[in-house]
C-alpha positions in Angstrom: 106.5 74.9 90.0 104.7 76.0 93.2 107.0 73.7 95.1 110.1 75.3 93.7 108.5 78.7 94.2 108.1 77.9 97.9 111.7 76.9 98.2 112.8 79.9 96.3 110.8 82.2 98.6 112.3 80.6 101.6 115.8 80.8 100.3 115.3 84.5 99.3 114.0 85.2 102.8 117.1 83.7 104.5 119.4 85.6 102.1 117.6 88.8 102.9 117.9 88.2 106.7 121.6 87.5 106.3 122.0 90.7 104.2 120.0 92.7 106.7 122.2 91.5 109.6 125.4 92.3 107.6 124.1 95.7 106.7 123.0 96.6 110.2 119.3 96.7 109.4 118.4 94.1 112.1 119.7 93.9 115.6 120.6 96.8 117.8 124.5 96.9 117.8 127.4 95.5 116.0 127.8 92.8 118.6 124.1 91.9 118.5 124.2 91.7 114.7 127.3 89.7 114.7 126.0 87.2 117.2 122.7 86.9 115.4 124.4 86.4 112.0 126.7 83.8 113.4 123.8 82.0 115.1 121.8 82.0 111.9 124.7 80.6 109.9 125.5 77.9 112.4 121.8 76.9 112.7 121.6 76.7 108.9 124.7 74.5 108.7 123.5 72.2 111.5 120.2 71.7 109.7 121.7 71.0 106.3 120.7 74.4 104.9 123.7 75.5 102.8 124.3 76.6 99.2 125.3 73.6 97.1 127.4 73.7 94.0 124.2 73.8 92.0 123.2 77.0 93.9 120.3 75.8 96.1 120.1 75.9 99.9 117.7 72.9 100.1 119.5 70.3 98.0 117.7 66.9 98.3 114.9 68.3 100.6 111.2 68.4 100.1 109.3 71.6 100.9 108.1 70.0 104.1 111.7 69.1 105.2 113.0 72.6 104.2 110.2 74.3 106.2 110.8 72.1 109.2 114.6 72.9 109.0 113.9 76.6 108.9 111.4 76.4 111.7 114.0 74.7 113.9 116.3 77.7 113.7 116.8 79.0 117.3 117.9 82.3 118.7 120.8 82.7 121.1 120.2 83.1 124.8 119.6 86.8 125.5 121.7 86.8 128.6 124.7 88.1 126.5 122.7 91.3 125.9 124.0 93.7 128.6 121.7 96.5 129.7 124.7 98.4 131.0 125.8 99.5 127.5 125.0 103.1 126.5 123.3 102.1 123.2 121.2 99.2 124.6 117.6 99.8 123.8 116.0 96.5 124.7 116.5 94.7 121.4 113.8 92.1 121.0 114.9 90.7 117.7 114.4 86.9 117.5 115.7 84.7 114.8 113.2 82.0 115.8 110.3 84.4 115.3 111.5 85.7 111.9 112.4 82.3 110.5 109.1 80.8 111.6 107.3 83.5 109.7 109.4 82.7 106.6 108.5 79.0 106.9 104.8 79.7 107.3 104.9 82.0 104.3 106.6 79.4 102.1 104.0 76.8 103.1 101.2 79.1 102.0 102.8 79.2 98.5 102.9 75.4 98.3 99.9 74.3 100.2 97.5 73.9 97.2 99.5 70.7 96.4 98.8 69.0 99.7 101.2 67.4 102.1 101.7 64.2 100.0 102.9 66.3 97.0 105.0 68.4 99.3 106.9 65.4 100.7 108.4 64.6 97.3 111.9 65.7 96.9 112.1 68.7 94.8 115.8 69.3 94.2 118.2 66.4 93.7 
């Protein structure tokens, strides 16, 4: 159950991040939030993190694979952030930092099982 709990925690964290970007709670402007949300979604799709028909993001992945996939999420290059805009305030939001924190937290939930146990596929 801890393995599924770890995956559920990771999935809930990604959902919350998507919701926060949609609601304007993360990022500094509409453009910033839109770029970050699109980057997050494209990163998730590229790493096989998507909601299956059964409702899980991590279909066929072990906890280790899921964590590695989430840790591999990258932020866009910040060069698109223009300091000339009136509402620019030096946004330092980083998808990479946030998703790495989520990955570490989910590993803490599952670690008592050890890596051998984590490497077994959880959801088929």
